[in-house]
Each structure stands twice: as structure tokens, then as C-alpha cells.
N, C-alpha and C positions, 0 to 999 in steps of 0.2 A: 803588549810590550808593547812599550812603545820605540823607534828610527833608531831613537838615539840613544837608549836600552840598551835596547839590539848592540848596534855598533859596538857597543864598548866591549859587550862582552865579544864578540863574534877576534875585534881586536886582542883581546886582550884574555884571550883564554886560557892560553896554558902559563900566565904566572900568577890569572883567581883558579883556576884549578890541583897550581900546586900550593897555591896558602891553605887552602881547603882544606884539600887531603888528609892528613892530619889531629884537627883539630875531633878531641874528645868530647862523643854525644851521647857516651853514656848513660847518662844522668835522663836524655833525650826518651833515648833508649827502654829505658827500661819503665819511661808511663807507657809508650805506645804498645810495646810487644806484649803484653802480655791482656791488652783488649783483641787481638787476633786470631783466631778460629788458627789451631798447630798445623803447620803446614798450611797457613793457606797464601793466598793469591795479596800480594803486596807490588801500589802502583807510586812509586818514585817519582814525584807530576815537578815538573823543573827541575831535576837532577842535579843539575850544574857538573863534578868532579866524578857524581855517581857514587862515592867511600860508600849513601848508608846505603846502594841499592847494592854493594857487594857485601855491607852487613850480614843485609838481614838474609839474603842468596846463598851466604856460610853459615848460614844458623836457619839453611833447609829449610825455606820459603822462596812459593817459587813468584819470584822480580820484575818489575817489566818496572821500565822508563822512558820521558820524554823531557826533552830540553830544547826554547826555543830558537834557541843559538846552536844553527850546525856548525860552527864550530869545538863549540864544548861538546856539543852530541857524541859527534867522531873519536872525543879524547875521551867522554863518557863510554863506549864503545869497547874502546880495545881496553880500557882498569877491567871492567865488569866484565869485557870477554863471551858479551852479545851485543847485536844490535837496541840503539839508545833511538829512537826515534825522533827527530824534526819537531815539533809542532808545538802548539799556545795553549792555555785554561782552556779559553773561547775555543780551538778547536778540539774540545774533549763531546765523545757523541756514545759514550760507549752508556749500556745499563749493566745493574746490578752481576756486576765486573767484579770487586778486588775484592776481597776482609780485611783490606788498609789498604790508605789514600796517605801517602805522605807528604807534607805540603814543605820542605824547613827552608823560610828564605827567600821563597819562590813567589808567593800568591802576594809579596807588596810591590810587585813591576806591575800589576794591574792597577789602570787606572778603580778608581773609588766610584764610583760610577759601573762598570762594569763589575763588579765584585757581584753581585745580586744572584747576574747570569751567571758565572764560575763558579760561587757556590751550591744553582741548584743542576748545573755539570756532572759537580762534587759528588751533588747527592746521588741522584738517578746510578753514578758509577758503581757507588757504594753499594755489596748488596747486604740484603736486613736489617744483618748484626752489626755491620762493621762498621771501624771505626774510621777519623777522620782527623790527622793532626797538623796545626798551620802555626806557624808562626809571625810577625813579623815585627818590626822596629817599635818600640812605645810609644803610643804619639795621637795625634788630633788630627794629622796636615800634610795634604801632596808639596811632596819639593821633589828638586831636582838639587842631586850629593856628586859631585866626578863624574858631571857624567853621564848618570840614571836618576829615572825618576821615581819616587816612594810612593808607596801607599802607608802612612802612620797609621797606628791603631793600639784604642784602649782593651778596656772590656768593655765596657757602658758602648761603644760602637761597634765594636762585633755582635755581642748578642742582638743592636740595632738588624745589621748588616743580619741575622741569621735567623730575625722574627720574619720574613720574608720567602722563608725556608721550610721542613719534615724536620732541619738540620735543631739541634741545642749544643753551647757546651757543657759537657758535663765534666770539664773539670777549666781551668780557665790559673793560672801561674807566670810571674813575674821572671829575667834568667838574667844576667849577664853576659855579654860574649866572650866565648870561652878562648878566642883568638889574639894572640900575644897585640898586648899596644891598644887591646881594644876592651878592656873590663870596665869602662869608663860607658857602655853601651845597652841598652836595658831592649829588651826584648819581651812583649807579648806573648806566653804562650801559648794551647790548648785543644784539649782535643774531645773531639761534637761523632756526635753520634745522632742515626735516625730519629725521629720521634715516632712510636708508631700510631694513626688514630682510627679507635678503636669505630 
């Protein structure tokens, strides 16, 4: 995450957290959770307000979470009632640890050139039968918007990125933003698993 983007989140942490806490994500949970082992471990990577981590925790999953913004991580720790680590995707270095990794609207702040290595980090962190959920704003450009840097992806761009890994999208779909006044924004969603080479 660029310093510009990080500064934005640190300066606007409370407003950002408040604006996302009550967004209805049930349709995305319904896609992701059936692929996660019952009572398994889930990493909410780039967790923001920890809205999703708190939901997974309430469903009986063992939850870990991190965010690059110290200000957001502090708010998220309070909401989740457990420590949210301050780290970036580039610093994720665990192996074979999670049944599910949830990257909701978080990987989109990773520069495109760094995404191949980040996907390898995520692949390494997953257990053999684990599942990864990602979402990006739909498109194919790198851009700056409202003080934040974004990497937009479409289906072809995501498939190309994954071709350098052992990961494969088992489902890709588009959805519209659930926040008020944001219905015109389209998202690319994907469920991704490790392909085991015999």
C-alpha cells in the first residue's frame, strides 16, 4: 500500500470504519463460507473495520485479522475484541495456516507489479484445501481516486495473475456496491483454490 493510501486511511479511519460496518455482505459470505472447514481458521486480510472478521467469529470460526493502517487496526481490535495486527500483504509470511483467507476490497490497494508475489504469499498461507476470496473494482487500470491508489482488475487480468501461481479461480462474478450512493460501482469477485499438481 502506498504512503498516500495509508495516510488516507489513517486520517479517515473512524469515518471509513463507520461507513462500512453495517453494509450487508451476506451474499458474499454465502459464497465463501461453504468452502471453509467447519470451525476452521479464517484470516481477514486487510480487514478495515473488522466487520467481516466479527461475523466469521460469531459463526464459530477461529479468526485472525490484519490491516496496514495502525489507526484502522486499533478501531478493528476494539470492534473484534481481539488484537488486529498491523501488517501488509507483502509482510504475510506464514505457511499452511488458514482454511480460508478473506480479502474483501483490500488487495485493490496493492500495486499491480506486486500482486504476483502477494498471491504467492496468500497461496503459501492457505492450507491444502483452503479457499481464498478476493474482490477488486472492475476494470483494468491503475489509478488514483480521492487520495487512494487502486489496481482495478477484470476476469482476464485476474486469470493472468493467477497463472504464475498454483492458484485457480473456481468462480468469478460481478456484483454492485452495497453502500448507499455507490450502486453504480461494479466489483469483480472470485473464489480461488490451490490446484494440486500430481
